C-alpha positions in Angstrom: 0.0 0.0 0.0 1.4 3.4 -1.0 1.2 6.7 0.9 -1.2 7.8 -1.8 -3.5 4.9 -1.1 -3.5 5.8 2.6 -4.3 9.4 1.9 -7.2 8.4 -0.5 -8.9 6.6 2.3 -8.8 9.5 4.7 -11.5 11.9 5.6 -12.2 15.1 3.6 -10.2 18.1 4.8 -11.9 21.4 5.3 -10.6 24.9 4.9 -10.3 25.1 8.7 -8.1 21.9 8.7 -5.7 23.5 6.1 -5.7 26.7 8.1 -4.8 24.9 11.3 -2.1 22.8 9.6 -0.6 25.9 8.0 -0.6 27.7 11.4 1.2 24.8 13.1 3.8 24.7 10.3 4.3 28.4 10.7 4.7 28.2 14.5 7.2 25.3 14.1 9.1 27.3 11.5 9.3 30.4 13.7 10.8 28.3 16.5 13.2 26.6 14.2 14.3 29.9 12.7 14.9 31.2 16.2 16.9 28.1 17.0 19.0 28.4 13.9 19.8 32.0 14.6 20.7 31.3 18.2 23.0 28.5 17.2 24.8 30.7 14.7 25.1 33.5 17.2 26.9 31.0 19.5 29.3 30.1 16.7 27.7 26.8 15.7 25.8 25.5 12.7 22.2 24.5 13.6 23.0 20.8 13.0 26.0 21.0 15.3 23.8 22.4 18.0 21.2 19.6 17.3 23.9 17.0 17.6 25.1 18.3 20.9 21.6 18.5 22.3 20.9 15.0 21.1 24.0 13.7 22.7 23.3 15.4 26.1 19.6 14.4 26.0 20.1 10.7 25.3 18.4 8.3 27.6 20.9 6.9 30.1 20.4 3.4 28.6 21.3 4.6 25.1 24.9 4.4 23.9 26.2 7.7 22.6 27.5 6.3 19.3 27.6 7.8 15.9 24.8 5.5 14.8 22.6 6.5 17.7 23.1 10.2 17.1 22.5 9.7 13.3 19.2 8.1 14.1 18.2 10.9 16.5 19.1 13.5 13.9 17.6 11.5 11.1 20.7 11.9 8.9 23.1 9.5 7.3 26.0 8.0 9.3 28.6 9.7 7.2 26.9 13.1 7.7 27.0 12.5 11.4 30.7 11.6 11.2 31.4 15.0 9.5 29.5 16.9 12.2 31.3 15.1 14.9 34.7 15.8 13.2 34.0 19.5 13.1 32.7 19.6 16.7 35.7 17.6 17.9 38.1 19.9 16.0 36.5 22.9 17.6 36.7 21.3 21.1 33.0 20.7 21.7 32.9 16.9 21.7 35.3 14.1 22.2 35.5 10.5 21.1 36.6 7.5 23.2 36.8 3.8 22.5 34.3 1.6 24.3 36.0 -0.6 26.9 34.4 -3.8 25.8 34.5 -3.3 22.0 37.5 -1.3 20.8 35.8 -0.8 17.4 32.9 1.1 19.0 33.4 4.9 19.4 31.5 6.7 22.1 30.9 10.4 22.1 30.8 12.9 24.9 30.5 16.7 25.3 33.7 18.5 26.5 33.4 21.2 29.2 33.4 23.7 26.3 30.6 21.9 24.7 28.6 21.7 27.9 29.0 25.4 28.5 27.7 26.5 25.1 24.9 23.9 25.2 23.8 25.2 28.6 23.7 28.8 27.3 21.8 27.8 24.2 19.3 25.6 26.1 18.5 28.4 28.6 18.0 30.7 25.6 15.7 28.1 24.0 13.7 27.6 27.1 13.1 31.3 27.5 11.9 31.4 23.8 9.6 28.5 24.5 8.1 30.3 27.5 7.1 33.2 25.3 6.4 31.4 21.9 5.3 28.1 23.4 1.6 28.9 24.0 1.0 29.8 20.4 2.8 26.6 19.3 0.8 24.5 21.7 -2.5 26.1 20.6 -1.6 25.5 16.9 -0.8 21.9 17.7 -4.0 21.3 19.6 -6.0 22.9 16.8 -4.3 20.8 14.1 -4.8 17.6 16.2 -8.4 18.3 16.7 -8.9 18.7 12.9 -12.4 18.2 11.6 -13.4 16.0 14.5 -15.9 17.0 17.2 -15.4 16.2 20.9 -16.8 12.7 20.4 -14.2 11.8 17.8 -16.6 11.7 14.9 -16.0 13.5 11.7 -17.7 16.8 11.5 -19.6 17.4 8.2 -18.3 20.2 6.0 -21.6 22.1 6.4 -21.2 22.0 10.2 -17.7 23.4 9.8 -19.0 26.3 7.7 -21.7 27.1 10.2 -19.2 27.1 13.0 -16.9 29.6 11.3 -19.8 32.0 10.4 -21.1 32.1 14.0 
């Protein structure tokens, strides 16, 4: 079954659905734009910041390997290696061999990396406190979609009435 087949079987979208999805996309883009600018202001490329955050935010049971970070960033292994190389060269991350498997390389933030990540994370948290309510509202509206509180599809005519009242 293709993605198109799945879409064909879905409910009909209303103008309100498109508006809410567009607003959600806009709110996400605003936050991402802020994040990209903040990373660059700290001397990092946005993906470098994302890698450092992913590394710091790994669950304690997860191994901080290139493969794990590549998965978290949803990028190719070789792209992750390049990011790690640049971060290591700049002194933000370090590699070390795993004790049990010398072929496995584990990653860690350096004190310099920790410092810049704390500053960026505090800045991001402050931004989320101010922009977060609009983002959450847009997400809630998009999730609600064309369904009423009982979970049933709302007919298009009902949607038109709701907007005009």
